[in-house]
C-alpha positions, -999 to 999 in steps of 0.1 A, spaced: -294 -301 44 -304 -305 8 -291 -336 -5 -274 -335 -41 -278 -365 -67 -243 -384 -71 -229 -378 -105 -202 -401 -120 -168 -392 -117 -163 -383 -154 -194 -362 -155 -179 -341 -126 -146 -339 -144 -163 -326 -175 -184 -301 -156 -147 -291 -137 -135 -285 -173 -106 -309 -162 -115 -336 -192 -136 -313 -216 -108 -306 -242 -95 -339 -245 -129 -357 -248 -140 -332 -274 -111 -344 -298 -128 -365 -329 -107 -394 -340 -92 -376 -367 -79 -352 -341 -63 -378 -321 -46 -394 -350 -31 -359 -360 -20 -352 -323 -4 -387 -319 11 -383 -355 39 -360 -336 56 -387 -317 66 -407 -300 98 -391 -286 126 -391 -288 136 -407 -319 169 -422 -325 179 -419 -362 208 -440 -376 242 -424 -387 242 -399 -414 253 -421 -450 271 -393 -464 293 -388 -432 318 -418 -425 321 -406 -390 287 -399 -380 281 -415 -346 318 -419 -340 328 -412 -306 364 -400 -314 350 -375 -340 323 -362 -319 350 -354 -294 370 -338 -323 339 -319 -332 335 -307 -301 366 -292 -295 363 -275 -330 330 -262 -323 349 -241 -294 379 -234 -317 382 -196 -327 418 -197 -344 401 -209 -374 382 -175 -377 399 -149 -396 401 -127 -367 410 -155 -343 378 -150 -322 350 -162 -339 337 -198 -330 305 -218 -335 297 -215 -297 294 -178 -302 264 -179 -321 251 -211 -310 252 -206 -270 246 -234 -247 226 -213 -223 203 -197 -254 190 -232 -267 223 -230 -293 210 -197 -303 222 -163 -298 191 -142 -289 196 -116 -315 172 -110 -347 203 -116 -370 234 -137 -368 265 -114 -363 301 -127 -364 326 -108 -387 300 -91 -402 261 -91 -396 242 -119 -418 204 -116 -433 191 -146 -414 185 -155 -377 206 -179 -359 188 -216 -364 186 -236 -331 210 -267 -332 189 -293 -323 177 -328 -334 196 -319 -368 197 -358 -377 161 -358 -384 162 -329 -411 171 -336 -446 183 -303 -459 202 -274 -438 202 -237 -435 171 -214 -438 173 -218 -476 177 -254 -476 209 -249 -495 228 -277 -481 215 -315 -481 237 -327 -455 250 -316 -424 285 -313 -427 279 -296 -459 262 -270 -440 290 -271 -412 317 -264 -438 297 -234 -453 302 -207 -423 338 -215 -418 342 -205 -457 319 -171 -455 335 -139 -455 308 -125 -431 312 -156 -405 344 -172 -401 360 -155 -431 383 -189 -431 397 -210 -459 406 -247 -462 446 -234 -458 439 -219 -424 416 -245 -411 441 -272 -422 468 -253 -406 452 -249 -371 445 -287 -371 481 -296 -378 494 -271 -353 467 -267 -327 471 -284 -293 463 -321 -295 441 -314 -324 462 -331 -351 461 -361 -326 422 -362 -325 422 -356 -361 442 -390 -365 418 -409 -341 386 -397 -362 403 -403 -397 427 -428 -395 456 -402 -409 475 -371 -396 463 -341 -413 498 -335 -425 493 -362 -449 461 -348 -466 453 -316 -485 439 -286 -471 406 -291 -487 404 -328 -475 413 -314 -440 389 -289 -440 361 -312 -454 368 -335 -426 368 -311 -400 330 -301 -410 322 -342 -408 336 -339 -372 314 -308 -365 283 -322 -379 291 -356 -357 292 -334 -328 261 -316 -335 241 -347 -341 243 -351 -305 224 -321 -298 187 -335 -290 159 -320 -271 144 -344 -242 109 -353 -236 83 -323 -231 47 -320 -216 33 -323 -248 49 -357 -252 34 -372 -220 0 -359 -232 8 -375 -266 15 -407 -254 -18 -406 -230 -39 -399 -264 -20 -428 -279 -29 -453 -251 -66 -438 -246 -53 -429 -212 -79 -397 -209 -74 -396 -171 -35 -389 -180 -42 -369 -208 -65 -346 -186 -33 -333 -167 -21 -314 -197 -28 -277 -193 -64 -270 -205 -51 -242 -227 -26 -264 -244 -52 -289 -250 -73 -263 -270 -38 -250 -287 -33 -285 -297 -66 -289 -310 -58 -258 -332 -27 -266 -340 -40 -297 -360 -73 -282 -371 -81 -248 -378 -48 -230 -375 -32 -257 -402 0 -255 -384 5 -291 -390 4 -289 -428 42 -279 -423 53 -285 -386 44 -322 -388 59 -354 -372 77 -358 -344 101 -331 -349 76 -306 -358 89 -305 -391 82 -318 -424 118 -305 -435 106 -292 -468 108 -258 -486 82 -234 -481 82 -199 -501 119 -208 -507 125 -213 -465 130 -244 -447 103 -254 -420 123 -252 -387 114 -278 -361 91 -262 -331 109 -284 -305 122 -261 -278 106 -229 -293 97 -212 -263 136 -207 -257 148 -196 -291 134 -160 -296 134 -139 -315 116 -157 -344 111 -162 -381 141 -164 -404 149 -127 -403 142 -126 -366 115 -99 -370 91 -115 -344 102 -109 -310 76 -130 -294 59 -166 -301 28 -144 -300 42 -119 -328 55 -154 -346 23 -170 -347 0 -140 -355 26 -132 -385 18 -167 -399 -21 -163 -393 -18 -127 -414 1 -145 -445 -9 -178 -445 -43 -196 -459 -54 -204 -425 -83 -185 -408 -73 -154 -388 -71 -164 -350 -88 -144 -324 -74 -132 -293 -80 -164 -271 -72 -189 -299 -39 -170 -302 -31 -174 -264 -42 -212 -267 -18 -219 -295 12 -200 -278 1 -220 -247 3 -253 -269 40 -244 -281 51 -236 -248 44 -274 -240 69 -283 -268 101 -272 -246 120 -299 -224 128 -294 -187 163 -283 -193 149 -253 -216 173 -228 -227 204 -241 -203 215 -270 -229 240 -295 -215 271 -305 -235 267 -343 -243 286 -367 -223 322 -371 -244 341 -403 -248 378 -398 -229 409 -389 -255 442 -402 -251 455 -371 -267 469 -341 -248 
């Protein structure tokens, strides 16, 4: 029998392909990948919202998120478009409540890490962004008077409002009550966060120089990560732990890419049915070099690792018990 020379373990791993992409990263690429973490991030309360982070307001906001009586027809709710089993999206190209709108439903996750809200970034606080659909004729078609009326007569809602804001809704104007409902909705939405992902384990392994742990990340995703921060130029906008710079580009806000695998269809108008199509669309219109088929597959493989173990099946947060009926 022919005796083969013994090879170092690391060389054997390289020949097998298990460490090749990780060891090919240069220091600049490692720094760029590591900059997309650590995760999770725990931001402080929203300074524009006095009930941000308050348990009573979160519980009240949860109930209002599912409350249909605020809408003009008595059927539309926030959860109708932001569905718990679809990553808080609706799975259709363009949102449709009382009437169709021109934008894809944005995913509700990690919103406290954003600075502007809505595809156009037209709101600079989450509570203002939560008030807009209530008053939009195509969405809820409501009014401050309708919202206030629901809170004043709804089962247990007046009690929950008082616990959140210190006064009964009957003691305040319609406009104040409606604004406060939006603040409670925002307090609840701030609790909708995504968990750790395979990418986060890979990123942390790179940060501590653990190549053995980094090598367990899928090979295609490793190549995709290198493209993401390099040739593909994706990280120019999708940067930081939330994979979003929060800025407006071509008049549209950069969305987060966390849990992107479960929020199809994609782009502001929902015109890309798959991640492949969305990535290809960006390649066709951006300054980045066009990717070939294998590079496109690698980049999509990487994006797939930004989704946590719960995927589309989001769970409601644990809410504080309420003494209200």
